[in-house]
N, C-alpha and C positions, 0 to 999 in steps of 0.2 A: 504493500500500500504506500509506504513512504517513497519508494522509487517512482511511482506514478505521480505522487504529489510533487516531488522534486522536479520531475520533467516539466510539469505544467507551470510550476513556479518559475523556473528558468526561462521558459518560453514567454511568460508574461513580462519578465524583467529585461528581456533582450533589448528593449528600446533605451534602457538606461545603463545597465551594467553588463560587463563581460561575463562569460560563463564561469570563469574562476571566481569573480566577485560574487555572483549569484550563489555559487556553491558554498562560499563562506557564510553568506547571509542566511541561507537555508539551514545550515548546521547551527548557527546561533539561535535562530527562532525555535527550531525543534528542541534543542537542549534547554532553552528557556521554558518552553511549554511543558516538557516532561520532567524538567529539573533533574537531568542526568546527562552524563557525557554522551556525545553522539555515537561513540563507539559501542556503547552499551544498549542502544535502542534500535538497532537495525531491524529487528523482527517485531517491534512494537507497533501498535496502531494508535492513531489519534482518536480521542473521544469526540463526540459531537460538539461539545463546548470548545474543545481545543481546535477543532477544524474551523469553527466560527472565528476564534481569535486569530488563527493562522491567516484566514482570508482578510481580516481587518488589518493585520500587520502588513500583508502584501499590498493592500490598497494604500497604506500610508507610505510604504517605500516607493510606490509608483508616483506619489506626490512629492518625491525628493526628500522626504523626511529621513534624517540620519537614523540608522538602526538603533543607536543608543537611546535616542528619544522615543523611538517606537517601543522599545522594551522597557524603558524607564531606568536603565542601569548601564554602567560602564565599568570595565576593569582598568585599574591603574595601579601599577607597582604591586601586582599580585593581590590587590584588595578590590572588593566590589563596592561601588558607589552608586547611590541614587542620583539620577540626573533628569533634568527637564529643561524646557526652553528658557528658564531664568538663568541658567549657567552654561558656560562653555563645556563642551565634551573634552575630558582630559586627553592630552596628546602624548605620544611616545617621546617627543622631544622634551616635554616637561618631566617625564620619568628620568631622563638623563640629568636634568637639573637637580632633582631630588637625590639621585644616586651620588652625585658629586658632593652634596652637602652631607649626606650620611657618611661617606668615606672620610671626609675631612673633619667631621665633628663627632665621630664615634666615641662612645664612652666618656663624653664630656658633659658636665652639668651646665649646659649653655641655655641662655634665654633667647628665644626666637620670635620674630614678628613676621608674619606673612601679610603682604599688602595686596589687596584685591583677590580674596581667597576663592570666590565663586563657590564651587561644590565642596570646598574644603579639602580637595585631594592632596595638596602640597602639605599643609600642616598635619593632617591625619597620617599620611604616609611617613612623615618625619617622626611623629610621636610613636608610631608603631615600631620604628627602627632605632629611635634614639630615646629610650625610656627615661633617661635621666634629664632630658630637656624639659624646660618650661616653655610652652608654646602658646602664643596669642595670634589671632588672625582678624583682619578687618575687611569689610566690603561696604560699598555705598548702597548696595541693593538689599533691602530687608528680606525679600523673597529668597535671594541667594543665601542669606544668613540662616533662614529657617531650614533650608535644605542642608546646609553645611552642618548645622547642629544635629539634624537627623542622621547624617552620615557619621558624625563623631559617636553618637549613641550606638548606632548600628555596628560600628567597628571597635567599640569599647576603647576609645581614644580620648584622653583628657586634653581638650583644647579650649581656650577661652576665646569666644567670638564676640566682636563688637562692631557696631555700625560707625563708619568714619569715611571721610572723603580723602582719597589718596592725594588729591591736588591741594588740599587745604588742611594738612595736619599741623596741629599746634604743638611744637616741641615740648613746651612746659607741661602739657597734659599727659605726657608719656615718659616712662622710665627709659633707661638705656638698655640696649640689647647687644648680645654677643653676635647675633646673626639677624640680618634683615634680608628677606627674600621677596621677590615680586616677579610675576609674569603679567605685566600690565598690557593694556591695549597698545598695539604698535603697528597696526596695518593702516596705511593712509587711505582716506576715502576714495582717492583716485584708483586704488588697486582693487576696489570692490568688484568691478566688472570682470576681472580676470579670475575670480574665485569660483569654486564649484557651487552649483545651485543649492545643494543641500546645506552648505555653510552659510552663504549670504542670505538665504531666505528663511532660515530656521534658527540659527544660533544668535545670541543676544549681541546686537551691534555695540551696545555700551561697553562690552568686554573685549571687543575686537578692534574697533576703528578709532582713529584719531584724525583731527583736521590736517589737511595737507600742509598748511602753513606752520603747524607746530607738531610734527610727527614724533618728537622726542620729549614732549612736555612732561610725561610721567617720570621719565628717567631724571630729568632736571629737578623736578619738585621732590621726588623721593631722595635724590642725592642731597638736596639741601636739608631735608629732615634727618638724614643719616649723619650729617656733619655734627649735629647736636645729640643724636640719640643712638649712635653706634659707638660702642665702647672702643677705646684705643686698642688696636690690634684685632678688632672684630672684623667681620666680613659681610659685604653686601653682595648678594647674588641676584642677577637678573637673567630672565630669558629675553632675547633681543631679536630684532629684525635683522636677518642676515645681510640685507642690502645696506644697512646703516650701522654696521658694527663699529667702524672706525669713528664715525661721528658720535656714536653713543659713548665710546671710550673717552673721546676728547672732552665731552661734557663733564665726565667724572674726574678726569685728570686736571682740568682747570679748577676744580674745587679742592684739589690736593690729594686725591686718591691715587693709589698705585693700582693699575688695572691689568687684567689678563683676559684675553678673548679666547674662548674654548670652542672647538668645533664639535658638532654632533656626529652621530654615526654615519650620516650622509655627507660628511665633510663640509657642512655649512656652518658659518659663524653663528652660534646659537646661544652661548652663555657668556655673560660678562661678570667677572669676579673683581670686586673692588675692595681695597683695604685702606684704612687710615693707620699708618705705621708710626706716626709721630716723628 
């Protein structure tokens, strides 16, 4: 039965996805519906209610909705997160940012602030792997913070979430941190048309795009905040726009930071590490 369903599914999605992509999506949906690994369900059949859900999911995919929003969940750093259209879908590149922080801060009693937390994927993944760390996270979106709190409870991770505007942080209202991390909006509005339909039509623009005339405003403002609220010897970690890596580093260097640009697995400039060494 599943073979027949898969064949029909791939045929319907031919106008949007390749056969390989459709195969991955099919496995994700079936595993979600049956709550088991696809390798264990070859001979199983879908119930009537599961078939109804399957058809609804297929219709949503045909409307270019990302599979993570269709299923309401996403995997990030071997952890499952709830996601919806109020937050960005966690990306593999951001996993590399988290991995770097974990490697460099392992077994330390560090204080961490995540700026623009969205689903909470960064601070929760950090807390799960840096149990000695004290972690706070902020976002301007109340609906994103609700979801981030749900994800922290779901994953039994102690993270303090607060509402705050990354562009208007008041230094005196915050303590100093050993680590400040952010994956802020960094895609210029003019780049929107080049993006895939399922991203630009469904993911929150507030978390993705910046004005063309100020594409690095978040790095500038967060850098100013870090001058007062990053401990001496502490580290500021950014995910960055690969096209503006040098320009982003220049902003931080002019403020007195020592900077390092780090490439991701695809050899794109993806992470900027900045430190105040005194």
